[in-house]
C-alpha positions, 0 to 999 in steps of 0.5 A: 529488490523486494520493495518499491519505494518513492519519496513524495513531495506531498504531505502524508494526508495529501498523499493518502487522499490523492492515492485513494482517489487515483486508485478508485479510478482503477477499480481498487479500494482501500479495504483496511487502514492501520496506523502502527505509530498510534499503537506504539504511542498508546501502548509504549508511550513513545512518539514515532513519526506517522506510519500507516498501512493501507490494504488495497483490493480490487475484488475482481482481480483478487478473485481471479488471483485465487483461481491461480493460487488460492493462498494468494491472500497472504499477499493480497490485498496489497499492503501499501505503506505510507510513512514520514521520516525526518519530515519527508513522506514516503510510500512503499509497496512489496515487490516479491519476485515470486508473486509478480507473475500472479499479482503482476497486473494488480501490482502494476496498477497500484505502482502506477498510482504511486508513481503519479503522486 
């Protein structure tokens, strides 16, 4: 399996706010936010349910990962997907087996925040 996904009992905005607050407790910060559903709406005039990507980074952890594999930047900062489908809110992160030995601690930190939502 290449993705960890969790269905939440929170609304999208509340889930994102709670995620960001808990993430900061672990030394991580959202460094980039992107809402593809807004781009689809503006460029294609098609409404789609909210679909947001947050890129999460812990600068110290990122620097340490680059010592092991300098090209880790293709996976980190860690992208976290928040979306709504049929009125339900979900959060998902990638779990590619090959990168877990390198990103293990960072992945576990972000995963624990997802689990706490």
